[in-house]
C-alpha positions, -999 to 999 in steps of 0.1 A, spaced: -343 353 -458 -328 347 -492 -304 374 -505 -309 381 -542 -278 391 -560 -295 421 -574 -301 437 -540 -282 468 -532 -259 474 -502 -266 505 -480 -242 514 -452 -234 544 -429 -205 566 -440 -208 593 -413 -226 592 -380 -239 620 -358 -246 624 -321 -284 625 -314 -300 631 -280 -329 606 -274 -350 594 -245 -333 567 -225 -352 534 -233 -345 523 -197 -356 555 -180 -380 578 -198 -371 607 -175 -336 608 -188 -319 614 -222 -290 596 -237 -267 606 -265 -263 580 -293 -246 577 -327 -269 574 -356 -262 574 -394 -261 609 -409 -247 601 -444 -253 568 -461 -236 549 -490 -258 532 -516 -239 506 -536 -252 487 -566 -235 453 -571 -207 452 -596 -217 439 -631 -207 405 -644 -184 423 -668 -166 441 -640 -164 408 -620 -150 388 -649 -123 415 -655 -113 415 -619 -121 381 -604 -85 371 -599 -77 402 -578 -110 399 -559 -102 363 -551 -66 371 -541 -78 400 -520 -103 379 -502 -76 352 -495 -53 379 -481 -79 393 -459 -92 360 -445 -60 340 -445 -55 345 -407 -92 339 -399 -124 358 -396 -114 378 -365 -82 390 -382 -103 399 -413 -127 420 -393 -101 437 -370 -71 441 -393 -81 432 -428 -111 456 -431 -91 488 -425 -65 479 -451 -88 462 -477 -79 488 -503 -41 482 -499 -47 445 -500 -65 448 -533 -39 471 -548 -12 446 -538 -31 418 -553 -37 437 -585 -1 447 -588 11 411 -583 -14 398 -609 -3 424 -634 34 416 -630 27 379 -632 7 382 -664 25 412 -678 -8 430 -682 -22 464 -671 -26 469 -633 -64 469 -628 -64 479 -591 -67 517 -595 -95 512 -621 -114 489 -599 -112 513 -569 -123 541 -593 -153 520 -602 -164 521 -565 -168 558 -568 -200 551 -587 -215 544 -552 -240 571 -543 -238 592 -512 -271 599 -495 -269 630 -473 -292 656 -457 -294 688 -476 -313 720 -475 -345 703 -487 -341 669 -470 -320 640 -480 -304 641 -514 -282 617 -534 -249 626 -551 -217 611 -563 -188 603 -540 -166 629 -558 -193 656 -553 -196 647 -517 -159 650 -512 -157 683 -531 -185 698 -510 -168 684 -478 -200 665 -469 -177 636 -462 -139 637 -455 -112 619 -474 -108 596 -444 -145 588 -443 -145 579 -479 -114 558 -475 -132 538 -448 -162 535 -472 -139 522 -499 -125 496 -476 -160 485 -466 -170 482 -503 -139 462 -512 -144 439 -482 -181 435 -490 -175 429 -527 -148 403 -522 -170 383 -498 -203 387 -517 -190 379 -552 -163 353 -546 -188 328 -530 -210 300 -541 -245 311 -546 -258 284 -522 -237 299 -494 -240 335 -504 -273 344 -486 -263 335 -450 -228 348 -455 -240 382 -468 -266 385 -439 -238 380 -414 -215 404 -433 -239 433 -436 -246 430 -399 -210 433 -390 -206 463 -414 -237 480 -398 -254 480 -432 -283 463 -449 -294 450 -483 -323 466 -501 -342 463 -533 -353 499 -530 -341 526 -554 -321 555 -539 -352 577 -538 -373 550 -522 -346 543 -496 -344 580 -488 -382 581 -484 -379 553 -458 -353 573 -439 -373 605 -436 -400 593 -411 -375 579 -387 -353 610 -390 -382 633 -383 -398 613 -355 -368 600 -336 -343 628 -337 -348 652 -308 -325 678 -323 -325 689 -360 -296 678 -381 -278 708 -395 -283 712 -432 -254 704 -456 -247 723 -488 -267 712 -517 -247 690 -541 -236 705 -574 -238 671 -593 -269 650 -589 -271 619 -611 -301 617 -635 
């Protein structure tokens, strides 16, 4: 499968315990973790990439310098700090504005897809945090995933990007999609209704929904 650079990245932000029939023994039930809240991330624009390519490349180098295993186990949880360090170093070297905080703020344009009173809804990360749909720790982990994903997916040759992104999204428990947020939510509803043996408690409706 070829990964188109315009495809969007969807990944779980919060999981919930769901009781389901044991696939090995239909007479028993098992408790499994399934995504409850998703992140829907649109690739950064060429303008944003060109303004930040140096810090993205430096962050990728810092995360992967000790190898792939180190990147996944140690680099991923501190991806935001690695990016802020790279941005600060770049700003001091070039005597320019530190772009790290602005880039991380850009990631808050990522949509949060969460169950609400009338089914799944989509809202901004800030609204999800204000409504306590996700915690600050959960959003921090999401930011690290997004930084990690962005560094790998943008600072790569196009000829190698497809297989690399396929492997990466598998590790991050996400997927690539060409669906819009509403279409992706529609694809979630059947599996949620058919597979979940217990209803997911409703979350407060968001106060800010993008148009």
